[in-house]
mmCIF file as gemmi writes it, N, C-alpha and C atoms, coordinates in Angstrom:
data_model
loop_
_atom_site.group_PDB
_atom_site.id
_atom_site.type_symbol
_atom_site.label_atom_id
_atom_site.label_alt_id
_atom_site.label_comp_id
_atom_site.label_asym_id
_atom_site.label_entity_id
_atom_site.label_seq_id
_atom_site.pdbx_PDB_ins_code
_atom_site.Cartn_x
_atom_site.Cartn_y
_atom_site.Cartn_z
_atom_site.occupancy
_atom_site.B_iso_or_equiv
_atom_site.pdbx_formal_charge
_atom_site.auth_seq_id
_atom_site.auth_asym_id
_atom_site.pdbx_PDB_model_num
ATOM 1 N N . MET Axp A 1 ? -1.757 -20.619 42.516 1 0 ? 1 A 1
ATOM 2 C CA . MET Axp A 1 ? -2.386 -20 41.365 1 0 ? 1 A 1
ATOM 3 C C . MET Axp A 1 ? -2.68 -21.087 40.331 1 0 ? 1 A 1
ATOM 4 N N . ASN Axp A 2 ? -3.707 -20.884 39.558 1 0 ? 2 A 1
ATOM 5 C CA . ASN Axp A 2 ? -4.104 -21.815 38.508 1 0 ? 2 A 1
ATOM 6 C C . ASN Axp A 2 ? -3.008 -21.896 37.442 1 0 ? 2 A 1
ATOM 7 N N . ILE Axp A 3 ? -2.618 -23.107 37.052 1 0 ? 3 A 1
ATOM 8 C CA . ILE Axp A 3 ? -1.522 -23.273 36.089 1 0 ? 3 A 1
ATOM 9 C C . ILE Axp A 3 ? -1.879 -22.672 34.738 1 0 ? 3 A 1
ATOM 10 N N . GLY Axp A 4 ? -3.151 -22.722 34.365 1 0 ? 4 A 1
ATOM 11 C CA . GLY Axp A 4 ? -3.567 -22.1 33.108 1 0 ? 4 A 1
ATOM 12 C C . GLY Axp A 4 ? -3.291 -20.605 33.092 1 0 ? 4 A 1
ATOM 13 N N . GLN Axp A 5 ? -3.515 -19.957 34.232 1 0 ? 5 A 1
ATOM 14 C CA . GLN Axp A 5 ? -3.234 -18.519 34.346 1 0 ? 5 A 1
ATOM 15 C C . GLN Axp A 5 ? -1.735 -18.255 34.242 1 0 ? 5 A 1
ATOM 16 N N . LEU Axp A 6 ? -0.942 -19.095 34.895 1 0 ? 6 A 1
ATOM 17 C CA . LEU Axp A 6 ? 0.508 -18.909 34.843 1 0 ? 6 A 1
ATOM 18 C C . LEU Axp A 6 ? 1.035 -19.11 33.427 1 0 ? 6 A 1
ATOM 19 N N . VAL Axp A 7 ? 0.514 -20.108 32.731 1 0 ? 7 A 1
ATOM 20 C CA . VAL Axp A 7 ? 0.936 -20.354 31.342 1 0 ? 7 A 1
ATOM 21 C C . VAL Axp A 7 ? 0.593 -19.14 30.48 1 0 ? 7 A 1
ATOM 22 N N . ARG Axp A 8 ? -0.616 -18.628 30.629 1 0 ? 8 A 1
ATOM 23 C CA . ARG Axp A 8 ? -1.034 -17.456 29.85 1 0 ? 8 A 1
ATOM 24 C C . ARG Axp A 8 ? -0.142 -16.258 30.161 1 0 ? 8 A 1
ATOM 25 N N . MET Axp A 9 ? 0.135 -16.025 31.445 1 0 ? 9 A 1
ATOM 26 C CA . MET Axp A 9 ? 0.978 -14.901 31.843 1 0 ? 9 A 1
ATOM 27 C C . MET Axp A 9 ? 2.402 -15.059 31.303 1 0 ? 9 A 1
ATOM 28 N N . ALA Axp A 10 ? 2.956 -16.265 31.405 1 0 ? 10 A 1
ATOM 29 C CA . ALA Axp A 10 ? 4.31 -16.504 30.902 1 0 ? 10 A 1
ATOM 30 C C . ALA Axp A 10 ? 4.364 -16.295 29.392 1 0 ? 10 A 1
ATOM 31 N N . ASN Axp A 11 ? 3.365 -16.776 28.673 1 0 ? 11 A 1
ATOM 32 C CA . ASN Axp A 11 ? 3.333 -16.58 27.224 1 0 ? 11 A 1
ATOM 33 C C . ASN Axp A 11 ? 3.179 -15.107 26.869 1 0 ? 11 A 1
ATOM 34 N N . ASP Axp A 12 ? 2.425 -14.352 27.666 1 0 ? 12 A 1
ATOM 35 C CA . ASP Axp A 12 ? 2.297 -12.907 27.437 1 0 ? 12 A 1
ATOM 36 C C . ASP Axp A 12 ? 3.648 -12.214 27.583 1 0 ? 12 A 1
ATOM 37 N N . VAL Axp A 13 ? 4.403 -12.6 28.6 1 0 ? 13 A 1
ATOM 38 C CA . VAL Axp A 13 ? 5.76 -12.061 28.774 1 0 ? 13 A 1
ATOM 39 C C . VAL Axp A 13 ? 6.608 -12.438 27.556 1 0 ? 13 A 1
ATOM 40 N N . GLY Axp A 14 ? 6.462 -13.675 27.111 1 0 ? 14 A 1
ATOM 41 C CA . GLY Axp A 14 ? 7.194 -14.126 25.933 1 0 ? 14 A 1
ATOM 42 C C . GLY Axp A 14 ? 6.856 -13.321 24.696 1 0 ? 14 A 1
ATOM 43 N N . HIS Axp A 15 ? 5.589 -12.99 24.514 1 0 ? 15 A 1
ATOM 44 C CA . HIS Axp A 15 ? 5.18 -12.187 23.35 1 0 ? 15 A 1
ATOM 45 C C . HIS Axp A 15 ? 5.837 -10.809 23.376 1 0 ? 15 A 1
ATOM 46 N N . PHE Axp A 16 ? 5.92 -10.225 24.559 1 0 ? 16 A 1
ATOM 47 C CA . PHE Axp A 16 ? 6.545 -8.91 24.685 1 0 ? 16 A 1
ATOM 48 C C . PHE Axp A 16 ? 8.02 -8.962 24.274 1 0 ? 16 A 1
ATOM 49 N N . PHE Axp A 17 ? 8.746 -9.936 24.799 1 0 ? 17 A 1
ATOM 50 C CA . PHE Axp A 17 ? 10.183 -9.998 24.537 1 0 ? 17 A 1
ATOM 51 C C . PHE Axp A 17 ? 10.517 -10.602 23.178 1 0 ? 17 A 1
ATOM 52 N N . ALA Axp A 18 ? 9.576 -11.248 22.536 1 0 ? 18 A 1
ATOM 53 C CA . ALA Axp A 18 ? 9.821 -11.845 21.219 1 0 ? 18 A 1
ATOM 54 C C . ALA Axp A 18 ? 10.13 -10.786 20.164 1 0 ? 18 A 1
ATOM 55 N N . THR Axp A 19 ? 9.868 -9.528 20.469 1 0 ? 19 A 1
ATOM 56 C CA . THR Axp A 19 ? 10.165 -8.458 19.512 1 0 ? 19 A 1
ATOM 57 C C . THR Axp A 19 ? 11.653 -8.102 19.482 1 0 ? 19 A 1
ATOM 58 N N . GLU Axp A 20 ? 12.424 -8.637 20.418 1 0 ? 20 A 1
ATOM 59 C CA . GLU Axp A 20 ? 13.881 -8.408 20.412 1 0 ? 20 A 1
ATOM 60 C C . GLU Axp A 20 ? 14.475 -8.931 19.104 1 0 ? 20 A 1
ATOM 61 N N . ARG Axp A 21 ? 15.456 -8.245 18.585 1 0 ? 21 A 1
ATOM 62 C CA . ARG Axp A 21 ? 16.085 -8.666 17.324 1 0 ? 21 A 1
ATOM 63 C C . ARG Axp A 21 ? 16.843 -9.986 17.473 1 0 ? 21 A 1
ATOM 64 N N . GLU Axp A 22 ? 17.484 -10.149 18.589 1 0 ? 22 A 1
ATOM 65 C CA . GLU Axp A 22 ? 18.308 -11.335 18.829 1 0 ? 22 A 1
ATOM 66 C C . GLU Axp A 22 ? 17.561 -12.308 19.73 1 0 ? 22 A 1
ATOM 67 N N . HIS Axp A 23 ? 17.456 -13.553 19.28 1 0 ? 23 A 1
ATOM 68 C CA . HIS Axp A 23 ? 16.747 -14.572 20.04 1 0 ? 23 A 1
ATOM 69 C C . HIS Axp A 23 ? 17.314 -14.747 21.457 1 0 ? 23 A 1
ATOM 70 N N . PRO Axp A 24 ? 18.638 -14.833 21.615 1 0 ? 24 A 1
ATOM 71 C CA . PRO Axp A 24 ? 19.177 -14.991 22.976 1 0 ? 24 A 1
ATOM 72 C C . PRO Axp A 24 ? 18.792 -13.83 23.904 1 0 ? 24 A 1
ATOM 73 N N . ALA Axp A 25 ? 18.713 -12.625 23.359 1 0 ? 25 A 1
ATOM 74 C CA . ALA Axp A 25 ? 18.31 -11.473 24.178 1 0 ? 25 A 1
ATOM 75 C C . ALA Axp A 25 ? 16.85 -11.596 24.595 1 0 ? 25 A 1
ATOM 76 N N . ALA Axp A 26 ? 16.017 -12.107 23.722 1 0 ? 26 A 1
ATOM 77 C CA . ALA Axp A 26 ? 14.608 -12.302 24.048 1 0 ? 26 A 1
ATOM 78 C C . ALA Axp A 26 ? 14.457 -13.337 25.166 1 0 ? 26 A 1
ATOM 79 N N . VAL Axp A 27 ? 15.166 -14.444 25.039 1 0 ? 27 A 1
ATOM 80 C CA . VAL Axp A 27 ? 15.101 -15.492 26.062 1 0 ? 27 A 1
ATOM 81 C C . VAL Axp A 27 ? 15.602 -14.951 27.395 1 0 ? 27 A 1
ATOM 82 N N . ALA Axp A 28 ? 16.704 -14.222 27.363 1 0 ? 28 A 1
ATOM 83 C CA . ALA Axp A 28 ? 17.254 -13.649 28.593 1 0 ? 28 A 1
ATOM 84 C C . ALA Axp A 28 ? 16.289 -12.633 29.203 1 0 ? 28 A 1
ATOM 85 N N . GLY Axp A 29 ? 15.622 -11.857 28.373 1 0 ? 29 A 1
ATOM 86 C CA . GLY Axp A 29 ? 14.659 -10.879 28.865 1 0 ? 29 A 1
ATOM 87 C C . GLY Axp A 29 ? 13.487 -11.543 29.572 1 0 ? 29 A 1
ATOM 88 N N . ILE Axp A 30 ? 13.007 -12.628 28.997 1 0 ? 30 A 1
ATOM 89 C CA . ILE Axp A 30 ? 11.904 -13.368 29.624 1 0 ? 30 A 1
ATOM 90 C C . ILE Axp A 30 ? 12.356 -13.931 30.965 1 0 ? 30 A 1
ATOM 91 N N . ALA Axp A 31 ? 13.501 -14.586 30.967 1 0 ? 31 A 1
ATOM 92 C CA . ALA Axp A 31 ? 14.009 -15.178 32.206 1 0 ? 31 A 1
ATOM 93 C C . ALA Axp A 31 ? 14.214 -14.109 33.272 1 0 ? 31 A 1
ATOM 94 N N . ASN Axp A 32 ? 14.78 -12.982 32.889 1 0 ? 32 A 1
ATOM 95 C CA . ASN Axp A 32 ? 15.02 -11.895 33.834 1 0 ? 32 A 1
ATOM 96 C C . ASN Axp A 32 ? 13.702 -11.36 34.394 1 0 ? 32 A 1
ATOM 97 N N . HIS Axp A 33 ? 12.716 -11.167 33.527 1 0 ? 33 A 1
ATOM 98 C CA . HIS Axp A 33 ? 11.416 -10.675 33.988 1 0 ? 33 A 1
ATOM 99 C C . HIS Axp A 33 ? 10.795 -11.642 35.006 1 0 ? 33 A 1
ATOM 100 N N . LEU Axp A 34 ? 10.812 -12.922 34.676 1 0 ? 34 A 1
ATOM 101 C CA . LEU Axp A 34 ? 10.221 -13.905 35.58 1 0 ? 34 A 1
ATOM 102 C C . LEU Axp A 34 ? 10.971 -13.943 36.91 1 0 ? 34 A 1
ATOM 103 N N . GLN Axp A 35 ? 12.282 -13.816 36.851 1 0 ? 35 A 1
ATOM 104 C CA . GLN Axp A 35 ? 13.09 -13.837 38.073 1 0 ? 35 A 1
ATOM 105 C C . GLN Axp A 35 ? 12.799 -12.606 38.941 1 0 ? 35 A 1
ATOM 106 N N . LEU Axp A 36 ? 12.662 -11.448 38.318 1 0 ? 36 A 1
ATOM 107 C CA . LEU Axp A 36 ? 12.479 -10.208 39.074 1 0 ? 36 A 1
ATOM 108 C C . LEU Axp A 36 ? 11.055 -9.98 39.567 1 0 ? 36 A 1
ATOM 109 N N . PHE Axp A 37 ? 10.07 -10.372 38.763 1 0 ? 37 A 1
ATOM 110 C CA . PHE Axp A 37 ? 8.708 -9.952 39.057 1 0 ? 37 A 1
ATOM 111 C C . PHE Axp A 37 ? 7.749 -11.063 39.46 1 0 ? 37 A 1
ATOM 112 N N . TRP Axp A 38 ? 8.145 -12.295 39.307 1 0 ? 38 A 1
ATOM 113 C CA . TRP Axp A 38 ? 7.266 -13.391 39.708 1 0 ? 38 A 1
ATOM 114 C C . TRP Axp A 38 ? 7.664 -13.871 41.094 1 0 ? 38 A 1
ATOM 115 N N . ASP Axp A 39 ? 6.668 -14.145 41.893 1 0 ? 39 A 1
ATOM 116 C CA . ASP Axp A 39 ? 6.871 -14.715 43.22 1 0 ? 39 A 1
ATOM 117 C C . ASP Axp A 39 ? 7.566 -16.077 43.071 1 0 ? 39 A 1
ATOM 118 N N . PRO Axp A 40 ? 8.463 -16.422 43.989 1 0 ? 40 A 1
ATOM 119 C CA . PRO Axp A 40 ? 9.144 -17.723 43.895 1 0 ? 40 A 1
ATOM 120 C C . PRO Axp A 40 ? 8.178 -18.905 43.794 1 0 ? 40 A 1
ATOM 121 N N . ARG Axp A 41 ? 7.035 -18.815 44.453 1 0 ? 41 A 1
ATOM 122 C CA . ARG Axp A 41 ? 6.061 -19.913 44.361 1 0 ? 41 A 1
ATOM 123 C C . ARG Axp A 41 ? 5.527 -20.041 42.939 1 0 ? 41 A 1
ATOM 124 N N . MET Axp A 42 ? 5.327 -18.92 42.263 1 0 ? 42 A 1
ATOM 125 C CA . MET Axp A 42 ? 4.854 -18.947 40.875 1 0 ? 42 A 1
ATOM 126 C C . MET Axp A 42 ? 5.918 -19.572 39.967 1 0 ? 42 A 1
ATOM 127 N N . ARG Axp A 43 ? 7.182 -19.191 40.187 1 0 ? 43 A 1
ATOM 128 C CA . ARG Axp A 43 ? 8.28 -19.754 39.371 1 0 ? 43 A 1
ATOM 129 C C . ARG Axp A 43 ? 8.401 -21.253 39.591 1 0 ? 43 A 1
ATOM 130 N N . ARG Axp A 44 ? 8.285 -21.689 40.84 1 0 ? 44 A 1
ATOM 131 C CA . ARG Axp A 44 ? 8.371 -23.128 41.104 1 0 ? 44 A 1
ATOM 132 C C . ARG Axp A 44 ? 7.222 -23.879 40.432 1 0 ? 44 A 1
ATOM 133 N N . GLN Axp A 45 ? 6.027 -23.31 40.495 1 0 ? 45 A 1
ATOM 134 C CA . GLN Axp A 45 ? 4.863 -23.97 39.911 1 0 ? 45 A 1
ATOM 135 C C . GLN Axp A 45 ? 4.982 -24.067 38.385 1 0 ? 45 A 1
ATOM 136 N N . ILE Axp A 46 ? 5.406 -22.998 37.731 1 0 ? 46 A 1
ATOM 137 C CA . ILE Axp A 46 ? 5.523 -23.034 36.267 1 0 ? 46 A 1
ATOM 138 C C . ILE Axp A 46 ? 6.69 -23.93 35.856 1 0 ? 46 A 1
ATOM 139 N N . HIS Axp A 47 ? 7.752 -23.963 36.655 1 0 ? 47 A 1
ATOM 140 C CA . HIS Axp A 47 ? 8.885 -24.84 36.356 1 0 ? 47 A 1
ATOM 141 C C . HIS Axp A 47 ? 8.472 -26.307 36.489 1 0 ? 47 A 1
ATOM 142 N N . ARG Axp A 48 ? 7.705 -26.608 37.499 1 0 ? 48 A 1
ATOM 143 C CA . ARG Axp A 48 ? 7.18 -27.966 37.679 1 0 ? 48 A 1
ATOM 144 C C . ARG Axp A 48 ? 6.312 -28.349 36.477 1 0 ? 48 A 1
ATOM 145 N N . HIS Axp A 49 ? 5.502 -27.409 36.018 1 0 ? 49 A 1
ATOM 146 C CA . HIS Axp A 49 ? 4.664 -27.642 34.84 1 0 ? 49 A 1
ATOM 147 C C . HIS Axp A 49 ? 5.538 -27.927 33.621 1 0 ? 49 A 1
ATOM 148 N N . LEU Axp A 50 ? 6.629 -27.182 33.476 1 0 ? 50 A 1
ATOM 149 C CA . LEU Axp A 50 ? 7.558 -27.421 32.369 1 0 ? 50 A 1
ATOM 150 C C . LEU Axp A 50 ? 8.114 -28.834 32.438 1 0 ? 50 A 1
ATOM 151 N N . LEU Axp A 51 ? 8.523 -29.265 33.625 1 0 ? 51 A 1
ATOM 152 C CA . LEU Axp A 51 ? 9.087 -30.606 33.788 1 0 ? 51 A 1
ATOM 153 C C . LEU Axp A 51 ? 8.063 -31.705 33.512 1 0 ? 51 A 1
ATOM 154 N N . GLU Axp A 52 ? 6.792 -31.379 33.669 1 0 ? 52 A 1
ATOM 155 C CA . GLU Axp A 52 ? 5.72 -32.341 33.419 1 0 ? 52 A 1
ATOM 156 C C . GLU Axp A 52 ? 5.236 -32.281 31.97 1 0 ? 52 A 1
ATOM 157 N N . GLY Axp A 53 ? 5.953 -31.588 31.113 1 0 ? 53 A 1
ATOM 158 C CA . GLY Axp A 53 ? 5.602 -31.518 29.694 1 0 ? 53 A 1
ATOM 159 C C . GLY Axp A 53 ? 5.342 -30.119 29.193 1 0 ? 53 A 1
ATOM 160 N N . GLY Axp A 54 ? 4.974 -29.216 30.081 1 0 ? 54 A 1
ATOM 161 C CA . GLY Axp A 54 ? 4.823 -27.814 29.719 1 0 ? 54 A 1
ATOM 162 C C . GLY Axp A 54 ? 3.707 -27.499 28.741 1 0 ? 54 A 1
ATOM 163 N N . GLU Axp A 55 ? 2.612 -28.223 28.841 1 0 ? 55 A 1
ATOM 164 C CA . GLU Axp A 55 ? 1.503 -28.014 27.91 1 0 ? 55 A 1
ATOM 165 C C . GLU Axp A 55 ? 1.089 -26.542 27.858 1 0 ? 55 A 1
ATOM 166 N N . GLY Axp A 56 ? 1 -26.01 26.647 1 0 ? 56 A 1
ATOM 167 C CA . GLY Axp A 56 ? 0.557 -24.638 26.434 1 0 ? 56 A 1
ATOM 168 C C . GLY Axp A 56 ? 1.663 -23.607 26.426 1 0 ? 56 A 1
ATOM 169 N N . LEU Axp A 57 ? 2.855 -23.954 26.9 1 0 ? 57 A 1
ATOM 170 C CA . LEU Axp A 57 ? 3.956 -22.993 26.921 1 0 ? 57 A 1
ATOM 171 C C . LEU Axp A 57 ? 4.583 -22.882 25.538 1 0 ? 57 A 1
ATOM 172 N N . GLU Axp A 58 ? 4.837 -21.659 25.119 1 0 ? 58 A 1
ATOM 173 C CA . GLU Axp A 58 ? 5.494 -21.439 23.843 1 0 ? 58 A 1
ATOM 174 C C . GLU Axp A 58 ? 6.982 -21.757 23.967 1 0 ? 58 A 1
ATOM 175 N N . ASP Axp A 59 ? 7.597 -22.084 22.84 1 0 ? 59 A 1
ATOM 176 C CA . ASP Axp A 59 ? 8.986 -22.541 22.841 1 0 ? 59 A 1
ATOM 177 C C . ASP Axp A 59 ? 9.947 -21.547 23.485 1 0 ? 59 A 1
ATOM 178 N N . ILE Axp A 60 ? 9.793 -20.273 23.166 1 0 ? 60 A 1
ATOM 179 C CA . ILE Axp A 60 ? 10.708 -19.275 23.718 1 0 ? 60 A 1
ATOM 180 C C . ILE Axp A 60 ? 10.58 -19.183 25.235 1 0 ? 60 A 1
ATOM 181 N N . VAL Axp A 61 ? 9.371 -19.378 25.738 1 0 ? 61 A 1
ATOM 182 C CA . VAL Axp A 61 ? 9.143 -19.358 27.186 1 0 ? 61 A 1
ATOM 183 C C . VAL Axp A 61 ? 9.758 -20.603 27.82 1 0 ? 61 A 1
ATOM 184 N N . ARG Axp A 62 ? 9.641 -21.728 27.148 1 0 ? 62 A 1
ATOM 185 C CA . ARG Axp A 62 ? 10.276 -22.956 27.646 1 0 ? 62 A 1
ATOM 186 C C . ARG Axp A 62 ? 11.787 -22.759 27.798 1 0 ? 62 A 1
ATOM 187 N N . GLU Axp A 63 ? 12.396 -22.132 26.784 1 0 ? 63 A 1
ATOM 188 C CA . GLU Axp A 63 ? 13.839 -21.87 26.843 1 0 ? 63 A 1
ATOM 189 C C . GLU Axp A 63 ? 14.189 -20.998 28.042 1 0 ? 63 A 1
ATOM 190 N N . ALA Axp A 64 ? 13.402 -19.956 28.256 1 0 ? 64 A 1
ATOM 191 C CA . ALA Axp A 64 ? 13.668 -19.044 29.374 1 0 ? 64 A 1
ATOM 192 C C . ALA Axp A 64 ? 13.505 -19.754 30.709 1 0 ? 64 A 1
ATOM 193 N N . LEU Axp A 65 ? 12.46 -20.549 30.826 1 0 ? 65 A 1
ATOM 194 C CA . LEU Axp A 65 ? 12.23 -21.258 32.088 1 0 ? 65 A 1
ATOM 195 C C . LEU Axp A 65 ? 13.342 -22.25 32.375 1 0 ? 65 A 1
ATOM 196 N N . ALA Axp A 66 ? 13.906 -22.836 31.344 1 0 ? 66 A 1
ATOM 197 C CA . ALA Axp A 66 ? 15.002 -23.796 31.535 1 0 ? 66 A 1
ATOM 198 C C . ALA Axp A 66 ? 16.242 -23.113 32.104 1 0 ? 66 A 1
ATOM 199 N N . GLN Axp A 67 ? 16.351 -21.796 31.93 1 0 ? 67 A 1
ATOM 200 C CA . GLN Axp A 67 ? 17.51 -21.052 32.437 1 0 ? 67 A 1
ATOM 201 C C . GLN Axp A 67 ? 17.353 -20.633 33.896 1 0 ? 67 A 1
ATOM 202 N N . LEU Axp A 68 ? 16.126 -20.695 34.398 1 0 ? 68 A 1
ATOM 203 C CA . LEU Axp A 68 ? 15.865 -20.227 35.761 1 0 ? 68 A 1
ATOM 204 C C . LEU Axp A 68 ? 16.131 -21.293 36.803 1 0 ? 68 A 1
ATOM 205 N N . ASN Axp A 69 ? 16.519 -20.853 37.975 1 0 ? 69 A 1
ATOM 206 C CA . ASN Axp A 69 ? 16.569 -21.726 39.134 1 0 ? 69 A 1
ATOM 207 C C . ASN Axp A 69 ? 15.271 -21.523 39.888 1 0 ? 69 A 1
ATOM 208 N N . PRO Axp A 70 ? 14.42 -22.558 39.891 1 0 ? 70 A 1
ATOM 209 C CA . PRO Axp A 70 ? 13.125 -22.375 40.549 1 0 ? 70 A 1
ATOM 210 C C . PRO Axp A 70 ? 13.33 -22.202 42.018 1 0 ? 70 A 1
């Protein structure tokens, strides 16, 4: 999948969970969503993008991705 699409999708998930009152709950919600609903290949690709600088990823999404095992 195109990395631009994955970044947009991950940020959209981040926007949804950013409404949580507690920041740690928002980060955990994003990580959980990505773990449950994203194909492992998508998680590996976005994680690789994060390791390469993560251009375009919002901070809260970066935090969530750092918690995942690709």
